[in-house]
DRENTORKOL-3810 file (N, C-alpha, C; in nm, 4 decimals):
REM DRENTORKOL-3810
@n.u->1.2126; n.v->0.4750; n.w->-0.3261; ca.u->1.1864; ca.v->0.5966; ca.w->-0.3971; c.u->1.2906; c.v->0.6992; c.w->-0.3572
@n.u->1.3419; n.v->0.7668; n.w->-0.4505; ca.u->1.4448; ca.v->0.8664; ca.w->-0.4248; c.u->1.3781; c.v->0.9995; c.w->-0.3954
@n.u->1.3900; n.v->1.0466; n.w->-0.2726; ca.u->1.3232; ca.v->1.1703; ca.w->-0.2353; c.u->1.3802; c.v->1.2922; c.w->-0.3045
@n.u->1.5033; n.v->1.2847; n.w->-0.3525; ca.u->1.5593; ca.v->1.3990; ca.w->-0.4246; c.u->1.4908; c.v->1.4180; c.w->-0.5588
@n.u->1.4181; n.v->1.3168; n.w->-0.6030; ca.u->1.3454; ca.v->1.3279; ca.w->-0.7294; c.u->1.1993; c.v->1.3604; c.w->-0.7087
@n.u->1.1553; n.v->1.3848; n.w->-0.5854; ca.u->1.0135; ca.v->1.4001; ca.w->-0.5580; c.u->0.9492; c.v->1.5173; c.w->-0.6304
@n.u->1.0241; n.v->1.6152; n.w->-0.6716; ca.u->0.9669; ca.v->1.7268; ca.w->-0.7458; c.u->0.9761; c.v->1.7074; c.w->-0.8966
@n.u->1.0362; n.v->1.6002; n.w->-0.9388; ca.u->1.0529; ca.v->1.5730; ca.w->-1.0805; c.u->0.9246; c.v->1.5174; c.w->-1.1400
@n.u->0.8953; n.v->1.5527; n.w->-1.2649; ca.u->0.7773; ca.v->1.4983; ca.w->-1.3306; c.u->0.8116; c.v->1.3758; c.w->-1.4139
@n.u->0.9386; n.v->1.3395; n.w->-1.4194; ca.u->0.9794; ca.v->1.2203; ca.w->-1.4937; c.u->0.9384; c.v->1.0960; c.w->-1.4161
@n.u->0.9015; n.v->0.9910; n.w->-1.4894; ca.u->0.8635; ca.v->0.8708; ca.w->-1.4177; c.u->0.9856; c.v->0.8017; c.w->-1.3626
@n.u->0.9626; n.v->0.7254; n.w->-1.2593; ca.u->1.0690; ca.v->0.6524; ca.w->-1.1930; c.u->1.0142; c.v->0.5171; c.w->-1.1517
@n.u->1.1001; n.v->0.4347; n.w->-1.1058; ca.u->1.0595; ca.v->0.3022; ca.w->-1.0641; c.u->1.0024; c.v->0.3057; c.w->-0.9227
@n.u->0.8883; n.v->0.2429; n.w->-0.9056; ca.u->0.8238; ca.v->0.2314; ca.w->-0.7753; c.u->0.8019; c.v->0.0832; c.w->-0.7489
@n.u->0.8571; n.v->0.0329; n.w->-0.6388; ca.u->0.8359; ca.v->-0.1069; ca.w->-0.6030; c.u->0.7133; c.v->-0.1180; c.w->-0.5137
@n.u->0.6413; n.v->-0.2272; n.w->-0.5318; ca.u->0.5100; ca.v->-0.2415; ca.w->-0.4715; c.u->0.4938; c.v->-0.3792; c.w->-0.4095
@n.u->0.4340; n.v->-0.3847; n.w->-0.2906; ca.u->0.3978; ca.v->-0.5116; ca.w->-0.2269; c.u->0.2470; c.v->-0.5108; c.w->-0.2040
@n.u->0.1838; n.v->-0.6255; n.w->-0.2244; ca.u->0.0399; ca.v->-0.6393; ca.w->-0.2063; c.u->0.0162; c.v->-0.7426; c.w->-0.0965
@n.u->-0.0540; n.v->-0.7011; n.w->0.0084; ca.u->-0.0816; ca.v->-0.7891; ca.w->0.1218; c.u->-0.2323; c.v->-0.7951; c.w->0.1435
@n.u->-0.2902; n.v->-0.9086; n.w->0.1065; ca.u->-0.4348; ca.v->-0.9290; ca.w->0.1157; c.u->-0.4608; c.v->-1.0778; c.w->0.1225
@n.u->-0.5561; n.v->-1.1198; n.w->0.2031; ca.u->-0.5831; ca.v->-1.2626; ca.w->0.2167; c.u->-0.6623; c.v->-1.3198; c.w->0.0994
@n.u->-0.7150; n.v->-1.2355; n.w->0.0143; ca.u->-0.7894; ca.v->-1.2819; ca.w->-0.1024; c.u->-0.6980; c.v->-1.2903; c.w->-0.2254
@n.u->-0.6806; n.v->-1.4118; n.w->-0.2760; ca.u->-0.5989; ca.v->-1.4307; ca.w->-0.3965; c.u->-0.6609; c.v->-1.3569; c.w->-0.5152
@n.u->-0.7921; n.v->-1.3509; n.w->-0.5203; ca.u->-0.8618; ca.v->-1.2818; ca.w->-0.6301; c.u->-0.8291; c.v->-1.1324; c.w->-0.6266
@n.u->-0.8341; n.v->-1.0732; n.w->-0.5089; ca.u->-0.8024; ca.v->-0.9301; ca.w->-0.4955; c.u->-0.6560; c.v->-0.9048; c.w->-0.5298
@n.u->-0.5671; n.v->-0.9908; n.w->-0.4801; ca.u->-0.4243; ca.v->-0.9735; ca.w->-0.5121; c.u->-0.4019; c.v->-0.9791; c.w->-0.6624
@n.u->-0.4607; n.v->-1.0780; n.w->-0.7292; ca.u->-0.4447; ca.v->-1.0899; ca.w->-0.8757; c.u->-0.5001; c.v->-0.9671; c.w->-0.9468
@n.u->-0.6151; n.v->-0.9204; n.w->-0.9028; ca.u->-0.6770; ca.v->-0.8035; ca.w->-0.9665; c.u->-0.5894; c.v->-0.6792; c.w->-0.9480
@n.u->-0.5380; n.v->-0.6600; n.w->-0.8275; ca.u->-0.4498; ca.v->-0.5457; ca.w->-0.8018; c.u->-0.3222; c.v->-0.5532; c.w->-0.8848
@n.u->-0.2578; n.v->-0.6692; n.w->-0.8824; ca.u->-0.1326; ca.v->-0.6857; ca.w->-0.9565; c.u->-0.1567; c.v->-0.6623; c.w->-1.1056
@n.u->-0.2623; n.v->-0.7199; n.w->-1.1580; ca.u->-0.2943; ca.v->-0.7028; ca.w->-1.2997; c.u->-0.3156; c.v->-0.5550; c.w->-1.3339
@n.u->-0.3882; n.v->-0.4854; n.w->-1.2505; ca.u->-0.4187; ca.v->-0.3444; ca.w->-1.2734; c.u->-0.2934; c.v->-0.2573; c.w->-1.2592
@n.u->-0.2134; n.v->-0.2832; n.w->-1.1560; ca.u->-0.1006; ca.v->-0.1951; ca.w->-1.1256; c.u->0.0224; c.v->-0.2208; c.w->-1.2105
@n.u->0.0374; n.v->-0.3418; n.w->-1.2621; ca.u->0.1530; ca.v->-0.3712; ca.w->-1.3466; c.u->0.1413; c.v->-0.3063; c.w->-1.4840
@n.u->0.0255; n.v->-0.2508; n.w->-1.5149; ca.u->0.0076; ca.v->-0.1782; ca.w->-1.6402; c.u->0.0593; c.v->-0.0346; c.w->-1.6312
@n.u->0.0909; n.v->0.0085; n.w->-1.5097; ca.u->0.1390; ca.v->0.1456; ca.w->-1.4889; c.u->0.2895; c.v->0.1495; c.w->-1.5114
@n.u->0.3324; n.v->0.2406; n.w->-1.5967; ca.u->0.4741; ca.v->0.2555; ca.w->-1.6281; c.u->0.5536; c.v->0.2860; c.w->-1.5016
@n.u->0.6622; n.v->0.2117; n.w->-1.4841; ca.u->0.7517; ca.v->0.2356; ca.w->-1.3714; c.u->0.7181; c.v->0.1575; c.w->-1.2454
@n.u->0.6112; n.v->0.0804; n.w->-1.2463; ca.u->0.5724; ca.v->0.0031; ca.w->-1.1284; c.u->0.6267; c.v->-0.1381; c.w->-1.1396
@n.u->0.6937; n.v->-0.1822; n.w->-1.0332; ca.u->0.7497; ca.v->-0.3173; ca.w->-1.0282; c.u->0.6978; c.v->-0.3874; c.w->-0.9044
@n.u->0.6588; n.v->-0.5128; n.w->-0.9197; ca.u->0.6079; ca.v->-0.5909; ca.w->-0.8082; c.u->0.7241; c.v->-0.6445; c.w->-0.7248
@n.u->0.7270; n.v->-0.6077; n.w->-0.5980; ca.u->0.8297; ca.v->-0.6569; ca.w->-0.5055; c.u->0.7863; c.v->-0.7891; c.w->-0.4436
@n.u->0.6552; n.v->-0.8117; n.w->-0.4362; ca.u->0.6055; ca.v->-0.9370; ca.w->-0.3813; c.u->0.4621; c.v->-0.9261; c.w->-0.3334
@n.u->0.4085; n.v->-1.0430; n.w->-0.2979; ca.u->0.2722; ca.v->-1.0548; ca.w->-0.2480; c.u->0.2744; c.v->-1.1379; c.w->-0.1212
@n.u->0.1762; n.v->-1.1136; n.w->-0.0354; ca.u->0.1606; ca.v->-1.1941; ca.w->0.0854; c.u->0.0116; c.v->-1.2118; c.w->0.1126
@n.u->-0.0230; n.v->-1.3261; n.w->0.1703; ca.u->-0.1639; ca.v->-1.3560; ca.w->0.1955; c.u->-0.2054; c.v->-1.3285; c.w->0.3398
@n.u->-0.1118; n.v->-1.2894; n.w->0.4240; ca.u->-0.1480; ca.v->-1.2526; ca.w->0.5610; c.u->-0.0475; c.v->-1.1527; c.w->0.6174
@n.u->-0.0799; n.v->-1.0998; n.w->0.7343; ca.u->0.0013; ca.v->-0.9931; ca.w->0.7929; c.u->0.1400; c.v->-1.0407; c.w->0.8367
@n.u->0.1503; n.v->-1.1654; n.w->0.8805; ca.u->0.2807; ca.v->-1.2174; ca.w->0.9232; c.u->0.3748; c.v->-1.2272; c.w->0.8034
@n.u->0.3275; n.v->-1.2893; n.w->0.6945; ca.u->0.4066; ca.v->-1.2955; ca.w->0.5707; c.u->0.4348; c.v->-1.1551; c.w->0.5184
@n.u->0.3346; n.v->-1.0692; n.w->0.5294; ca.u->0.3470; ca.v->-0.9326; ca.w->0.4788; c.u->0.4548; c.v->-0.8531; c.w->0.5495
@n.u->0.4604; n.v->-0.8659; n.w->0.6811; ca.u->0.5635; ca.v->-0.7957; ca.w->0.7570; c.u->0.7024; c.v->-0.8465; c.w->0.7194
@n.u->0.7150; n.v->-0.9786; n.w->0.7062; ca.u->0.8428; ca.v->-1.0369; ca.w->0.6629; c.u->0.8821; c.v->-0.9844; c.w->0.5246
@n.u->0.7840; n.v->-0.9782; n.w->0.4341; ca.u->0.8087; ca.v->-0.9284; ca.w->0.2986; c.u->0.8554; c.v->-0.7824; c.w->0.3017
@n.u->0.7855; n.v->-0.6995; n.w->0.3759; ca.u->0.8218; ca.v->-0.5575; ca.w->0.3842; c.u->0.9626; c.v->-0.5411; c.w->0.4386
@n.u->0.9929; n.v->-0.6134; n.w->0.5437; ca.u->1.1261; ca.v->-0.6026; ca.w->0.6042; c.u->1.2355; c.v->-0.6547; c.w->0.5119
@n.u->1.2043; n.v->-0.7562; n.w->0.4328; ca.u->1.3051; ca.v->-0.8161; ca.w->0.3439; c.u->1.3319; c.v->-0.7322; c.w->0.2199
@n.u->1.2278; n.v->-0.6804; n.w->0.1562; ca.u->1.2468; ca.v->-0.6130; ca.w->0.0266; c.u->1.2312; c.v->-0.4609; c.w->0.0323
@n.u->1.1786; n.v->-0.4085; n.w->0.1410; ca.u->1.1577; ca.v->-0.2648; ca.w->0.1592; c.u->1.0959; c.v->-0.1976; c.w->0.0357
@n.u->0.9726; n.v->-0.2370; n.w->0.0028; ca.u->0.9063; ca.v->-0.1750; ca.w->-0.1128; c.u->0.8753; c.v->-0.0278; c.w->-0.0862
@n.u->0.8582; n.v->0.0476; n.w->-0.1926; ca.u->0.8216; ca.v->0.1884; ca.w->-0.1802; c.u->0.6769; c.v->0.2041; c.w->-0.1340
@n.u->0.5896; n.v->0.1156; n.w->-0.1849; ca.u->0.4462; ca.v->0.1243; ca.w->-0.1600; c.u->0.3947; c.v->-0.0129; c.w->-0.1173
@n.u->0.3050; n.v->-0.0126; n.w->-0.0189; ca.u->0.2400; ca.v->-0.1357; ca.w->0.0258; c.u->0.0894; c.v->-0.1153; c.w->0.0201
@n.u->0.0211; n.v->-0.2093; n.w->-0.0442; ca.u->-0.1247; ca.v->-0.2102; ca.w->-0.0425; c.u->-0.1637; c.v->-0.3168; c.w->0.0594
@n.u->-0.2415; n.v->-0.2762; n.w->0.1588; ca.u->-0.2653; ca.v->-0.3581; ca.w->0.2762; c.u->-0.4131; c.v->-0.3700; c.w->0.3085
@n.u->-0.4579; n.v->-0.4939; n.w->0.3306; ca.u->-0.5939; ca.v->-0.5201; ca.w->0.3778; c.u->-0.5956; c.v->-0.5049; c.w->0.5295
@n.u->-0.7103; n.v->-0.4707; n.w->0.5859; ca.u->-0.7206; ca.v->-0.4552; ca.w->0.7313; c.u->-0.7463; c.v->-0.5896; c.w->0.7983
@n.u->-0.8453; n.v->-0.6631; n.w->0.7503; ca.u->-0.8839; ca.v->-0.7878; ca.w->0.8160; c.u->-0.8351; c.v->-0.9072; c.w->0.7363
@n.u->-0.7514; n.v->-0.9869; n.w->0.8018; ca.u->-0.6969; ca.v->-1.1083; ca.w->0.7403; c.u->-0.7007; c.v->-1.2211; c.w->0.8415
@n.u->-0.6733; n.v->-1.3411; n.w->0.7955; ca.u->-0.6820; ca.v->-1.4623; ca.w->0.8761; c.u->-0.6142; c.v->-1.4551; c.w->1.0122
@n.u->-0.4831; n.v->-1.4605; n.w->1.0161; ca.u->-0.4140; ca.v->-1.4799; ca.w->1.1434; c.u->-0.3761; c.v->-1.3516; c.w->1.2165
@n.u->-0.3814; n.v->-1.2397; n.w->1.1484; ca.u->-0.3449; ca.v->-1.1126; ca.w->1.2112; c.u->-0.3980; c.v->-0.9996; c.w->1.1246
@n.u->-0.4326; n.v->-0.8900; n.w->1.1850; ca.u->-0.4889; ca.v->-0.7783; ca.w->1.1087; c.u->-0.3803; c.v->-0.6917; c.w->1.0462
@n.u->-0.4209; n.v->-0.6169; n.w->0.9464; ca.u->-0.3316; ca.v->-0.5185; ca.w->0.8870; c.u->-0.2948; c.v->-0.4109; c.w->0.9880
@n.u->-0.3839; n.v->-0.3846; n.w->1.0822; ca.u->-0.3542; ca.v->-0.2871; ca.w->1.1868; c.u->-0.2403; c.v->-0.3386; c.w->1.2744
@n.u->-0.2415; n.v->-0.4677; n.w->1.3051; ca.u->-0.1313; ca.v->-0.5277; ca.w->1.3805; c.u->0.0002; c.v->-0.5150; c.w->1.3052
@n.u->-0.0045; n.v->-0.5365; n.w->1.1735; ca.u->0.1159; ca.v->-0.5199; ca.w->1.0912; c.u->0.1655; c.v->-0.3755; c.w->1.1000
@n.u->0.0743; n.v->-0.2792; n.w->1.0899; ca.u->0.1129; ca.v->-0.1383; ca.w->1.0986; c.u->0.1748; c.v->-0.1055; c.w->1.2343
@n.u->0.1206; n.v->-0.1644; n.w->1.3412; ca.u->0.1776; ca.v->-0.1415; ca.w->1.4746; c.u->0.3221; c.v->-0.1901; c.w->1.4807
@n.u->0.3478; n.v->-0.3082; n.w->1.4246; ca.u->0.4844; ca.v->-0.3605; ca.w->1.4217; c.u->0.5752; c.v->-0.2749; c.w->1.3344
@n.u->0.5241; n.v->-0.2350; n.w->1.2190; ca.u->0.6022; ca.v->-0.1562; ca.w->1.1243; c.u->0.6363; c.v->-0.0189; c.w->1.1819
@n.u->0.5480; n.v->0.0349; n.w->1.2612; ca.u->0.5693; ca.v->0.1668; ca.w->1.3223; c.u->0.6956; c.v->0.1668; c.w->1.4091
@n.u->0.7313; n.v->0.0498; n.w->1.4636; ca.u->0.8514; ca.v->0.0379; ca.w->1.5478; c.u->0.9790; c.v->0.0250; c.w->1.4649
@n.u->0.9656; n.v->-0.0045; n.w->1.3361; ca.u->1.0818; ca.v->-0.0197; ca.w->1.2487; c.u->1.1318; c.v->0.1165; c.w->1.2021
@n.u->1.2533; n.v->0.1196; n.w->1.1525; ca.u->1.3076; ca.v->0.2448; ca.w->1.1003; c.u->1.2603; c.v->0.2718; c.w->0.9572
@n.u->1.2093; n.v->0.1687; n.w->0.8904; ca.u->1.1648; ca.v->0.1837; ca.w->0.7514; c.u->1.0123; c.v->0.1836; c.w->0.7453
@n.u->0.9538; n.v->0.2853; n.w->0.6802; ca.u->0.8087; ca.v->0.2907; ca.w->0.6631; c.u->0.7771; c.v->0.3256; c.w->0.5188
@n.u->0.7224; n.v->0.2291; n.w->0.4442; ca.u->0.6829; ca.v->0.2583; ca.w->0.3056; c.u->0.5548; c.v->0.3421; c.w->0.3038
@n.u->0.5155; n.v->0.3848; n.w->0.1867; ca.u->0.3850; ca.v->0.4487; ca.w->0.1703; c.u->0.2818; c.v->0.3377; c.w->0.1801
@n.u->0.1881; n.v->0.3525; n.w->0.2711; ca.u->0.0870; ca.v->0.2494; ca.w->0.2942; c.u->-0.0465; c.v->0.2950; c.w->0.2370
@n.u->-0.1039; n.v->0.2091; n.w->0.1537; ca.u->-0.2388; ca.v->0.2287; ca.w->0.1017; c.u->-0.3237; c.v->0.1162; c.w->0.1602
@n.u->-0.4152; n.v->0.1500; n.w->0.2489; ca.u->-0.5044; ca.v->0.0505; ca.w->0.3061; c.u->-0.6243; c.v->0.0379; c.w->0.2132
@n.u->-0.6574; n.v->-0.0861; n.w->0.1787; ca.u->-0.7713; ca.v->-0.1157; ca.w->0.0913; c.u->-0.8531; c.v->-0.2224; c.w->0.1619
@n.u->-0.9741; n.v->-0.1881; n.w->0.2027; ca.u->-1.0506; ca.v->-0.2763; ca.w->0.2896; c.u->-1.1996; c.v->-0.2808; c.w->0.2571
@n.u->-1.2619; n.v->-0.3897; n.w->0.2978; ca.u->-1.4076; ca.v->-0.4012; ca.w->0.2915; c.u->-1.4712; c.v->-0.3492; c.w->0.4204
@n.u->-1.3893; n.v->-0.3031; n.w->0.5127; ca.u->-1.4357; ca.v->-0.2562; ca.w->0.6429; c.u->-1.3921; c.v->-0.1107; c.w->0.6635
@n.u->-1.4580; n.v->-0.0180; n.w->0.5922; ca.u->-1.4139; ca.v->0.1222; ca.w->0.5951; c.u->-1.4656; c.v->0.2007; c.w->0.7157
@n.u->-1.4614; n.v->0.1387; n.w->0.8312; ca.u->-1.5105; ca.v->0.2043; ca.w->0.9528; c.u->-1.4207; c.v->0.3213; c.w->0.9922
@n.u->-1.4820; n.v->0.4232; n.w->1.0480; ca.u->-1.4086; ca.v->0.5425; ca.w->1.0889; c.u->-1.2982; c.v->0.5070; c.w->1.1881
@n.u->-1.3267; n.v->0.4197; n.w->1.2832; ca.u->-1.2258; ca.v->0.3819; ca.w->1.3833; c.u->-1.1054; c.v->0.3135; c.w->1.3172
@n.u->-1.1303; n.v->0.2272; n.w->1.2175; ca.u->-1.0200; ca.v->0.1623; ca.w->1.1455; c.u->-0.9392; c.v->0.2661; c.w->1.0684
@n.u->-1.0096; n.v->0.3552; n.w->1.0020; ca.u->-0.9427; ca.v->0.4597; ca.w->0.9236; c.u->-0.8528; c.v->0.5432; c.w->1.0151
@n.u->-0.9075; n.v->0.5889; n.w->1.1259; ca.u->-0.8306; ca.v->0.6726; ca.w->1.2177; c.u->-0.7087; c.v->0.5991; c.w->1.2713
@n.u->-0.7254; n.v->0.4729; n.w->1.3086; ca.u->-0.6136; ca.v->0.3969; ca.w->1.3643; c.u->-0.5056; c.v->0.3746; c.w->1.2587
@n.u->-0.5463; n.v->0.3396; n.w->1.1377; ca.u->-0.4486; ca.v->0.3171; ca.w->1.0301; c.u->-0.3705; c.v->0.4434; c.w->0.9999
@n.u->-0.4380; n.v->0.5560; n.w->0.9926; ca.u->-0.3715; ca.v->0.6822; ca.w->0.9631; c.u->-0.2782; c.v->0.7204; c.w->1.0786
@n.u->-0.3223; n.v->0.6955; n.w->1.2001; ca.u->-0.2407; ca.v->0.7213; ca.w->1.3189; c.u->-0.1107; c.v->0.6399; c.w->1.3152
@n.u->-0.1197; n.v->0.5186; n.w->1.2607; ca.u->-0.0044; ca.v->0.4286; ca.w->1.2550; c.u->0.0825; c.v->0.4495; c.w->1.1306
@n.u->0.0475; n.v->0.5469; n.w->1.0479; ca.u->0.1346; ca.v->0.5803; ca.w->0.9359; c.u->0.0817; c.v->0.5524; c.w->0.7968
@n.u->-0.0401; n.v->0.4966; n.w->0.7860; ca.u->-0.0974; ca.v->0.4780; ca.w->0.6522; c.u->-0.1236; c.v->0.6154; c.w->0.5912
@n.u->-0.0980; n.v->0.6284; n.w->0.4637; ca.u->-0.1211; ca.v->0.7565; ca.w->0.3969; c.u->-0.2585; c.v->0.7614; c.w->0.3311
@n.u->-0.3070; n.v->0.6458; n.w->0.2863; ca.u->-0.4358; ca.v->0.6388; ca.w->0.2180; c.u->-0.5188; c.v->0.5265; c.w->0.2788
@n.u->-0.6506; n.v->0.5425; n.w->0.2736; ca.u->-0.7429; ca.v->0.4425; ca.w->0.3261; c.u->-0.8635; c.v->0.4387; c.w->0.2330
@n.u->-0.8784; n.v->0.3282; n.w->0.1600; ca.u->-0.9838; ca.v->0.3179; ca.w->0.0600; c.u->-1.0762; c.v->0.1992; c.w->0.0863
@n.u->-1.2024; n.v->0.2171; n.w->0.0495; ca.u->-1.3051; ca.v->0.1134; ca.w->0.0566; c.u->-1.2969; c.v->0.0292; c.w->-0.0711
@n.u->-1.2797; n.v->-0.1019; n.w->-0.0568; ca.u->-1.2679; ca.v->-0.1900; ca.w->-0.1740; c.u->-1.3907; c.v->-0.1815; c.w->-0.2644
@n.u->-1.5083; n.v->-0.1663; n.w->-0.2057; ca.u->-1.6296; ca.v->-0.1710; ca.w->-0.2869; c.u->-1.6555; c.v->-0.0437; c.w->-0.3663
@n.u->-1.6063; n.v->0.0699; n.w->-0.3190; ca.u->-1.6372; ca.v->0.1953; ca.w->-0.3887; c.u->-1.5147; c.v->0.2717; c.w->-0.4387
@n.u->-1.3946; n.v->0.2389; n.w->-0.3871; ca.u->-1.2772; ca.v->0.3195; ca.w->-0.4216; c.u->-1.1617; c.v->0.2384; c.w->-0.4803
@n.u->-1.1877; n.v->0.1174; n.w->-0.5241; ca.u->-1.0831; ca.v->0.0299; ca.w->-0.5774; c.u->-0.9962; c.v->0.0985; c.w->-0.6835
@n.u->-1.0555; n.v->0.1675; n.w->-0.7813; ca.u->-0.9747; ca.v->0.2335; ca.w->-0.8859; c.u->-0.8832; c.v->0.3441; c.w->-0.8338
@n.u->-0.9122; n.v->0.3992; n.w->-0.7163; ca.u->-0.8285; ca.v->0.5058; ca.w->-0.6608; c.u->-0.6883; c.v->0.4564; c.w->-0.6299
@n.u->-0.6746; n.v->0.3265; n.w->-0.6020; ca.u->-0.5423; ca.v->0.2704; ca.w->-0.5750; c.u->-0.4525; c.v->0.2917; c.w->-0.6965
@n.u->-0.5043; n.v->0.2616; n.w->-0.8149; ca.u->-0.4268; ca.v->0.2800; ca.w->-0.9377; c.u->-0.3929; c.v->0.4277; c.w->-0.9587
@n.u->-0.4864; n.v->0.5168; n.w->-0.9291; ca.u->-0.4608; ca.v->0.6601; ca.w->-0.9449; c.u->-0.3446; c.v->0.7043; c.w->-0.8555
@n.u->-0.3450; n.v->0.6593; n.w->-0.7317; ca.u->-0.2392; ca.v->0.6969; ca.w->-0.6368; c.u->-0.1051; c.v->0.6386; c.w->-0.6809
@n.u->-0.1037; n.v->0.5104; n.w->-0.7170; ca.u->0.0212; ca.v->0.4465; ca.w->-0.7588; c.u->0.0748; c.v->0.5120; c.w->-0.8851
@n.u->-0.0127; n.v->0.5461; n.w->-0.9772; ca.u->0.0306; ca.v->0.6146; ca.w->-1.0989; c.u->0.0921; c.v->0.7508; c.w->-1.0658
@n.u->0.0307; n.v->0.8233; n.w->-0.9714; ca.u->0.0859; ca.v->0.9509; ca.w->-0.9262; c.u->0.2256; c.v->0.9328; c.w->-0.8687
@n.u->0.2413; n.v->0.8318; n.w->-0.7856; ca.u->0.3705; ca.v->0.8052; ca.w->-0.7234; c.u->0.4760; c.v->0.7691; c.w->-0.8282
@n.u->0.4372; n.v->0.6862; n.w->-0.9247; ca.u->0.5308; ca.v->0.6439; ca.w->-1.0290; c.u->0.5680; c.v->0.7583; c.w->-1.1225
@n.u->0.4784; n.v->0.8552; n.w->-1.1355; ca.u->0.5067; ca.v->0.9682; ca.w->-1.2252; c.u->0.5860; c.v->1.0779; c.w->-1.1554
@n.u->0.6044; n.v->1.0638; n.w->-1.0246; ca.u->0.6775; ca.v->1.1667; ca.w->-0.9509; c.u->0.5895; c.v->1.2836; c.w->-0.9111
@n.u->0.4590; n.v->1.2676; n.w->-0.9252; ca.u->0.3664; ca.v->1.3773; ca.w->-0.8938; c.u->0.2891; c.v->1.3482; c.w->-0.7650
@n.u->0.3522; n.v->1.2847; n.w->-0.6708; ca.u->0.2863; ca.v->1.2537; ca.w->-0.5452; c.u->0.2508; c.v->1.3827; c.w->-0.4742
@n.u->0.1232; n.v->1.4024; n.w->-0.4541; ca.u->0.0780; ca.v->1.5231; ca.w->-0.3846; c.u->0.0703; c.v->1.5000; c.w->-0.2344
@n.u->0.0999; n.v->1.3773; n.w->-0.1923; ca.u->0.1009; ca.v->1.3396; ca.w->-0.0499; c.u->-0.0317; c.v->1.3715; c.w->0.0171
@n.u->-0.1390; n.v->1.3669; n.w->-0.0590; ca.u->-0.2695; ca.v->1.3924; ca.w->0.0033; c.u->-0.3196; c.v->1.2627; c.w->0.0650
@n.u->-0.3922; n.v->1.2781; n.w->0.1712; ca.u->-0.4514; ca.v->1.1614; ca.w->0.2354; c.u->-0.5923; c.v->1.1464; c.w->0.1826
@n.u->-0.6421; n.v->1.0249; n.w->0.1856; ca.u->-0.7799; ca.v->1.0040; ca.w->0.1439; c.u->-0.8716; c.v->1.0637; c.w->0.2491
@n.u->-0.9873; n.v->1.1030; n.w->0.2053; ca.u->-1.0841; ca.v->1.1652; ca.w->0.2962; c.u->-1.1798; c.v->1.0616; c.w->0.3466
END
C-alpha cells in the first residue's frame, strides 16, 4: 500500500493473505473479499509456519489471521513477524475472542481483532475501507 495515497479517496490495489487452518473459512473469506474492487489475493496458508513464509515472500498489505491453528498459533506468527522489518495490517479473525488473546494480538501489532461467530462481515468492511483509501486506522473494540 502506498502511504502517500492514504488520504486519497480513489481506490487502489490491496494485496491480501489469508491464514486459517479451516479450508471452509479460507474459501468463504476469499470468495467474500475478492468481490471488493481493488483487492487481490496474494496467497493462502493453512498454518502459521506456511503463513509466515507467505508473508515474508509476498509482503501482502493485509493479512487475515486465525489465532488457533494446528502446529503453531497465530500469536506465535505475530511474535515472529514483530521481529521483522515488514509488518502488514493484521486482521485477527478467531473463534476464541478472549480478552487475553485480543490484548496480546494488539500488543504484537494486530490492528483488528474479530470474533468469527459474530463479526465475520466486519472483515469485509475493513478490507473495503482499506481498498478505497479511507482507512480510518481504528482498532476493533
